[in-house]
C-alpha positions as CSV (number, residue, x, y, z in Angstrom):
1,M,-11.9,13.8,-31.0
2,S,-8.0,13.9,-32.5
3,E,-6.5,10.8,-33.3
4,E,-4.0,10.3,-30.3
5,P,-1.5,7.2,-29.1
6,P,-3.1,5.2,-26.4
7,I,-2.5,6.3,-23.1
8,T,0.1,3.7,-21.5
9,V,0.3,2.4,-18.1
10,V,3.2,0.7,-17.0
11,G,2.2,-2.2,-14.0
12,A,-1.1,-4.2,-13.9
13,G,-1.0,-3.9,-10.3
14,P,-4.4,-2.8,-8.3
15,C,-3.1,0.8,-9.1
16,G,-2.1,0.5,-12.9
17,S,-5.4,-1.3,-13.9
18,Y,-7.5,1.2,-11.5
19,A,-6.2,4.4,-13.8
20,A,-6.7,1.7,-16.6
21,L,-10.4,1.3,-16.2
22,T,-10.7,5.1,-15.4
23,I,-9.4,5.8,-18.6
24,A,-11.7,3.4,-20.4
25,R,-14.8,4.2,-18.9
26,Q,-13.9,7.8,-20.8
27,H,-13.7,5.8,-24.5
28,V,-9.9,6.8,-24.4
29,P,-7.2,3.9,-25.6
30,V,-5.3,3.1,-23.1
31,V,-2.1,0.3,-23.2
32,V,-1.5,-1.3,-19.7
33,L,1.7,-3.5,-20.1
34,E,2.6,-5.9,-16.9
35,E,6.5,-7.6,-16.5
36,H,4.5,-10.8,-15.3
37,D,3.1,-13.3,-17.7
38,R,0.3,-13.5,-14.9
39,I,-1.3,-11.4,-13.4
40,G,-1.1,-10.5,-9.5
41,L,2.0,-12.4,-9.3
42,P,4.2,-13.1,-7.1
43,P,1.5,-11.0,-4.3
44,H,3.9,-8.7,-2.7
45,C,1.1,-7.6,0.1
46,A,-0.7,-8.8,2.6
47,G,-4.5,-8.2,1.4
48,H,-5.3,-6.1,4.5
49,V,-7.8,-3.1,3.2
50,G,-10.1,-1.1,5.2
51,M,-13.7,-1.2,4.1
52,R,-14.4,2.2,4.7
53,G,-11.8,3.6,2.5
54,L,-12.6,1.2,-0.1
55,S,-16.5,3.0,0.0
56,R,-15.0,6.0,0.3
57,I,-13.5,6.0,-3.4
58,G,-16.6,3.7,-4.4
59,V,-15.3,0.4,-5.0
60,S,-17.4,-2.8,-4.2
61,I,-15.4,-6.0,-3.3
62,P,-17.3,-9.1,-4.5
63,A,-17.4,-11.5,-1.8
64,D,-15.2,-14.3,-3.6
65,L,-12.5,-12.2,-3.4
66,I,-12.1,-11.6,0.4
67,Q,-11.3,-14.6,2.7
68,T,-11.6,-12.7,5.5
69,R,-13.4,-9.9,7.7
70,I,-11.3,-8.4,10.6
71,R,-12.4,-6.8,13.8
72,G,-9.4,-5.6,15.3
73,A,-6.2,-6.7,16.6
74,R,-3.9,-7.1,19.2
75,F,-0.7,-5.5,19.7
76,Y,2.4,-7.2,21.5
77,S,5.4,-5.1,22.5
78,P,9.0,-6.2,22.7
79,S,8.2,-7.5,26.3
80,C,5.4,-9.3,25.2
81,R,2.6,-7.4,26.9
82,E,-1.0,-7.7,24.6
83,L,-3.0,-4.9,23.6
84,L,-6.4,-5.5,22.4
85,L,-8.2,-2.8,19.4
86,D,-11.5,-4.0,19.0
87,H,-14.0,-2.3,16.6
88,G,-16.4,-4.8,17.6
89,S,-17.8,-5.0,14.3
90,P,-15.8,-5.8,10.8
91,V,-13.7,-2.7,9.6
92,T,-11.5,-4.6,7.3
93,Y,-11.1,-7.0,4.5
94,V,-8.5,-9.2,4.0
95,L,-8.4,-10.1,0.2
96,D,-6.9,-12.7,-2.3
97,R,-4.8,-10.3,-3.9
98,P,-4.1,-12.4,-7.2
99,K,-7.8,-12.8,-7.6
100,F,-8.5,-9.2,-6.6
101,D,-5.6,-7.9,-8.9
102,R,-7.1,-10.1,-11.6
103,W,-10.9,-9.0,-10.9
104,L,-9.4,-5.2,-11.4
105,A,-7.6,-5.9,-15.1
106,R,-10.8,-7.6,-16.2
107,Q,-13.0,-5.2,-15.8
108,A,-10.5,-2.4,-17.4
109,S,-10.5,-5.1,-20.5
110,R,-14.3,-4.5,-20.4
111,H,-14.4,-1.3,-21.3
112,G,-11.4,-1.4,-23.6
113,A,-8.1,-1.5,-22.1
114,T,-5.7,-3.3,-23.8
115,Y,-3.5,-5.7,-21.8
116,R,-0.1,-6.6,-23.1
117,L,1.9,-9.6,-20.3
118,S,5.5,-10.5,-20.2
119,S,6.0,-6.8,-21.3
120,R,8.9,-5.3,-19.2
121,V,9.9,-1.7,-19.6
122,R,13.4,-1.8,-20.7
123,S,13.9,2.1,-21.4
124,L,12.2,5.4,-21.3
125,T,13.1,8.3,-23.4
126,F,12.1,11.7,-23.7
127,K,12.2,13.0,-27.4
128,E,13.7,16.6,-27.2
129,G,11.1,19.3,-27.1
130,H,8.5,17.1,-27.0
131,P,6.6,15.0,-24.1
132,R,6.0,12.3,-26.5
133,L,7.6,8.8,-25.2
134,S,9.3,6.0,-26.4
135,I,9.0,2.8,-24.5
136,E,10.9,-0.5,-25.4
137,A,8.7,-3.7,-23.9
138,L,9.7,-7.4,-24.7
139,N,7.5,-8.9,-26.0
140,R,6.8,-11.4,-28.6
141,D,4.2,-9.2,-30.6
142,F,6.5,-5.8,-30.3
143,Q,9.4,-4.3,-29.5
144,A,8.2,-0.3,-29.4
145,L,5.7,1.8,-28.1
146,Q,5.2,5.2,-28.8
147,S,3.0,7.0,-26.2
148,N,2.5,11.3,-25.5
149,L,1.8,10.1,-21.4
150,V,3.0,7.4,-19.5
151,I,1.5,6.3,-16.1
152,D,3.7,4.7,-14.1
153,A,2.4,1.9,-11.5
154,E,5.2,-0.6,-11.7
155,G,5.5,-0.7,-8.0
156,C,8.7,-0.4,-6.0
157,P,11.3,0.6,-6.8
158,A,10.2,3.2,-9.4
159,S,13.0,3.0,-11.9
160,L,11.1,5.3,-14.6
161,L,11.3,8.0,-12.5
162,K,14.8,8.6,-13.0
163,A,14.4,9.3,-16.9
164,A,11.8,11.9,-16.0
165,R,13.9,13.4,-13.9
166,L,11.5,12.7,-10.7
167,Q,13.0,12.1,-7.2
168,W,12.4,9.0,-6.3
169,T,11.8,8.2,-2.3
170,N,15.2,8.2,0.2
171,S,16.5,5.3,0.2
172,A,16.6,5.1,3.8
173,K,12.9,5.3,3.9
174,I,12.4,1.8,2.5
175,V,12.3,-1.4,4.3
176,S,12.8,-5.2,3.1
177,G,10.0,-7.2,4.0
178,A,9.3,-10.9,3.8
179,Q,6.0,-13.0,3.4
180,V,4.8,-16.5,4.0
181,E,1.6,-18.4,3.4
182,V,1.0,-20.5,6.7
183,D,-1.2,-23.5,7.1
184,N,-2.8,-25.0,10.0
185,A,-2.2,-22.5,12.1
186,N,-5.8,-23.1,14.1
187,S,-4.7,-21.0,17.6
188,V,-4.7,-17.4,15.7
189,S,-8.4,-15.9,15.7
190,E,-10.0,-15.2,12.2
191,E,-11.3,-12.2,13.5
192,F,-8.1,-10.0,14.4
193,V,-4.8,-9.6,12.9
194,E,-1.5,-9.5,15.4
195,L,1.4,-7.3,14.8
196,Y,4.4,-7.4,17.0
197,F,6.7,-5.1,17.9
198,G,10.5,-5.1,18.4
199,R,14.1,-4.4,17.1
200,E,15.5,-8.2,17.7
201,Y,12.8,-9.1,15.2
202,A,11.3,-6.6,13.3
203,P,14.0,-3.4,14.0
204,G,12.6,-0.5,12.1
205,F,9.0,-2.0,11.5
206,F,7.0,-4.6,12.6
207,A,6.0,-8.3,11.8
208,W,2.3,-9.8,11.4
209,I,0.0,-12.7,11.3
210,I,-2.8,-11.9,9.3
211,P,-5.7,-14.4,9.2
212,K,-7.1,-15.5,5.5
213,G,-10.0,-18.1,7.2
214,Y,-9.9,-21.9,7.7
215,G,-6.5,-22.0,9.7
216,S,-4.5,-20.6,7.1
217,V,-2.7,-16.9,8.2
218,K,-0.4,-14.3,6.4
219,V,3.1,-14.1,8.3
220,G,5.5,-11.0,7.4
221,L,7.9,-8.9,8.7
222,A,9.4,-6.0,7.2
223,A,12.7,-4.2,8.6
224,R,15.9,-2.2,8.1
225,E,17.9,-5.4,6.9
226,R,19.0,-6.8,4.0
227,D,18.2,-10.6,4.8
228,P,14.3,-10.3,5.9
229,V,13.9,-14.0,5.5
230,R,16.1,-14.7,8.1
231,L,14.5,-12.1,10.6
232,L,11.4,-14.2,9.4
233,N,12.4,-17.3,10.2
234,K,13.7,-16.2,13.2
235,F,10.6,-14.4,14.0
236,V,8.5,-18.2,13.3
237,S,10.7,-20.2,15.0
238,Q,11.4,-18.4,18.4
239,H,9.3,-15.6,19.0
240,P,8.0,-16.2,22.8
241,V,4.4,-15.7,21.3
242,A,4.1,-16.4,17.7
243,S,5.8,-19.3,17.7
244,R,4.1,-21.3,19.9
245,K,1.0,-19.8,17.8
246,L,2.9,-21.4,14.6
247,R,4.5,-24.4,15.8
248,D,4.1,-28.1,13.5
249,C,2.4,-25.1,10.6
250,R,3.6,-25.7,6.9
251,M,5.1,-22.3,5.0
252,F,4.8,-22.2,1.4
253,N,4.6,-19.1,-1.3
254,L,7.7,-16.7,0.2
255,T,7.8,-13.7,-1.2
256,V,10.2,-10.7,-0.3
257,H,9.3,-7.3,-1.9
258,P,10.6,-3.7,-0.4
259,V,8.0,-1.5,1.2
260,T,8.7,2.6,0.9
261,L,7.2,4.5,4.2
262,G,8.1,7.5,3.6
263,G,5.1,9.3,2.0
264,P,4.5,10.8,-1.3
265,I,7.7,11.8,-3.5
266,L,7.9,15.4,-3.9
267,R,6.4,15.4,-7.6
268,T,4.1,13.1,-8.9
269,Y,4.3,15.0,-12.5
270,T,5.9,16.1,-15.6
271,S,5.0,16.1,-19.0
272,G,4.3,13.4,-20.3
273,L,4.3,11.4,-17.0
274,L,1.9,10.6,-14.0
275,A,3.5,8.7,-11.3
276,V,1.2,6.4,-8.9
277,G,0.7,4.2,-6.2
278,D,4.0,2.8,-4.5
279,A,5.8,4.3,-7.8
280,A,5.3,7.5,-6.4
281,S,5.3,6.4,-2.7
282,Q,2.0,7.0,-2.1
283,V,2.2,4.2,0.6
284,K,1.3,4.5,4.5
285,P,4.0,5.3,6.4
286,T,2.6,3.7,9.5
287,T,1.4,0.4,8.3
288,G,3.1,0.1,4.8
289,G,-0.4,-0.7,3.2
290,G,-1.4,1.5,-0.4
291,I,-4.5,-0.2,-1.7
292,V,-7.2,2.4,-0.6
293,T,-4.6,5.6,-1.2
294,G,-3.2,4.1,-4.5
295,L,-6.3,3.4,-5.6
296,L,-7.8,7.0,-4.6
297,C,-4.5,8.7,-6.5
298,S,-4.7,6.2,-9.5
299,R,-8.7,7.1,-10.5
300,I,-7.5,10.7,-10.4
301,A,-4.4,10.0,-12.4
302,G,-7.1,8.4,-14.6
303,E,-9.4,11.3,-14.9
304,V,-6.3,13.6,-15.4
305,G,-4.7,12.0,-18.3
306,S,-8.0,11.2,-19.8
307,E,-8.2,14.9,-20.1
308,A,-4.9,15.3,-21.0
309,W,-6.0,13.0,-24.4
310,K,-8.8,14.7,-25.0
311,H,-7.2,17.9,-25.3
312,S,-3.6,16.8,-26.7
313,N,-2.0,18.7,-23.8
314,Y,0.6,16.8,-21.8
315,T,2.9,19.3,-20.3
316,A,3.6,19.8,-17.0
317,E,1.6,22.8,-16.0
318,F,-1.5,20.4,-17.3
319,L,-1.0,17.8,-15.7
320,S,0.2,19.2,-12.6
321,T,-3.6,19.4,-11.5
322,Y,-3.2,15.4,-11.0
323,Q,-0.9,16.7,-8.0
324,D,-2.9,18.9,-6.7
325,Q,-6.3,16.8,-6.3
326,W,-4.4,13.9,-4.8
327,R,-2.9,16.4,-2.4
328,K,-6.0,18.2,-1.5
329,L,-7.8,14.6,-0.6
330,V,-5.0,13.0,1.2
331,W,-2.0,14.9,2.1
332,K,-2.9,15.7,5.6
333,D,-3.2,12.2,6.3
334,F,0.1,11.4,4.9
335,L,1.6,14.3,6.9
336,L,0.2,12.7,10.4
337,M,1.5,9.4,9.5
338,R,5.0,10.0,8.3
339,R,5.4,12.0,12.0
340,I,3.9,9.2,13.6
341,R,6.2,6.6,11.2
342,E,9.3,8.9,12.5
343,Y,8.2,8.7,16.3
344,L,7.9,5.1,16.3
345,D,11.0,4.8,14.1
346,A,12.8,6.8,16.9
347,M,11.2,4.9,20.1
348,S,13.5,2.2,21.6
349,D,12.2,-1.2,23.5
350,E,12.4,0.4,26.8
351,K,10.1,3.4,25.9
352,M,7.8,1.2,23.8
353,N,7.1,-1.2,26.6
354,R,6.0,1.7,28.5
355,L,3.8,3.0,25.6
356,F,2.3,-0.4,26.0
357,E,2.1,-0.1,29.8
358,L,0.2,3.1,29.8
359,A,-2.1,2.4,27.1
360,H,-2.8,-0.7,29.1
361,R,-3.4,1.7,32.7
362,T,-5.0,4.3,30.5
363,G,-7.5,2.3,28.7
364,V,-6.6,3.7,25.6
365,M,-7.5,1.3,23.1
366,S,-11.4,1.1,24.4
367,D,-11.4,4.7,22.8
368,L,-9.2,4.1,19.6
369,G,-12.2,1.1,19.1
370,A,-14.4,3.9,18.1
371,L,-12.0,4.5,14.6
372,D,-13.2,2.6,12.1
373,D,-10.7,3.9,9.1
374,I,-7.2,2.6,8.4
375,D,-6.7,4.7,6.0
376,F,-7.5,8.2,6.3
377,Q,-5.9,8.1,10.1
378,A,-5.3,12.4,10.3
379,S,-9.3,12.4,9.5
380,S,-10.2,9.6,11.9
381,L,-7.9,10.6,14.9
382,L,-9.4,14.3,14.1
383,S,-13.3,12.7,15.1
384,L,-11.7,11.9,18.7
385,V,-12.8,15.7,19.0
386,K,-16.2,14.5,19.8
387,Y,-15.2,12.6,22.8
388,P,-12.9,15.1,24.7
389,R,-11.7,12.7,27.0
390,A,-10.7,9.9,25.2
391,L,-9.0,12.7,23.3
392,A,-7.5,13.2,26.8
393,R,-6.3,9.9,27.3
394,L,-4.3,9.9,24.0
395,L,-3.0,13.4,24.4
396,Y,-1.4,12.1,27.4
397,L,-0.1,8.9,26.3
398,L,1.4,10.9,23.8
399,F,3.3,13.4,25.9
400,R,4.3,10.9,28.7
401,T,6.0,8.7,25.9
402,L,7.6,11.3,25.0
403,D,8.8,13.1,28.0
404,Q,10.3,9.5,29.2
């Protein structure tokens, strides 16, 4: 093999570490730069992840990373009508996100990946006529790092893409999220997440209560507003349903973060660079979750990056197979989820209330309980073809709502 510089991964979140793990398993040198001094902090995700999706990509979660197992969801309309989605048995995990991030990083390190913490990438430049990248990192051990290939897993917002002349997601498709951890929420079931809709508390998205076991929950929301903390405080103290469940609870560990809902960016590669996870907006537009889809795309990026290193070929043409491969696996799912997001964004609270009423009358939630894959939603919904009556109910619900 040629003496090539190591592949550089920017960001030690799940996507960055999984790409690094994939590369290190191929005995290719890889360096991971992380701007914080501890991996996994601050946490920017509730850690709610589909069991089937993880199984699809071959990730087996150690038991000590799982806070609780979820079998369904309670949905609340703007008028507080409740709908129950019960799968009958657990279909998702709630993970301890900081522990999960550190676990993935340990796996990558054990296979040979090098981690440099407190290393914030300050600039990225392309040398004229070559795909070589120059990276300046703020670190006491070094000031600059040369690399022929960078995997951008920096998260949202993705500042490096501009230097690579890649267009990031539309700013209108980004919502502001805020989340706190809460103790003594004993009236919240440990088997169901709760989702709250309505423009008064979460315009443009929804609020959530996610159990983490032993009376502790994660409470958050995302909204098309610059101050999500104000809305979160209002939700906790004033929502007719949620405020009763959260009364006298202790809140701590507030985090604020942007969430991209526009679906993947048009181009996730260029000479010398691949974008993965939130940086590539490989996030579900329906829920804002991106662990499974991000891990899947990161694995592909790691595989393509390893081949590029072995062949000393970092051209856009060679790296384009990354986008070809991830699109083949999940593009149809992202397209459907983006359409659903557009459908929900255009829906007034009055129409949302009617949607809940129709869903209650038709009993469609019992049909949806048969679907156990929250990540690959197009494939999951297509499986309803096996159940004509269930499919008819869902289509009736959709067209009645659109017609009103």
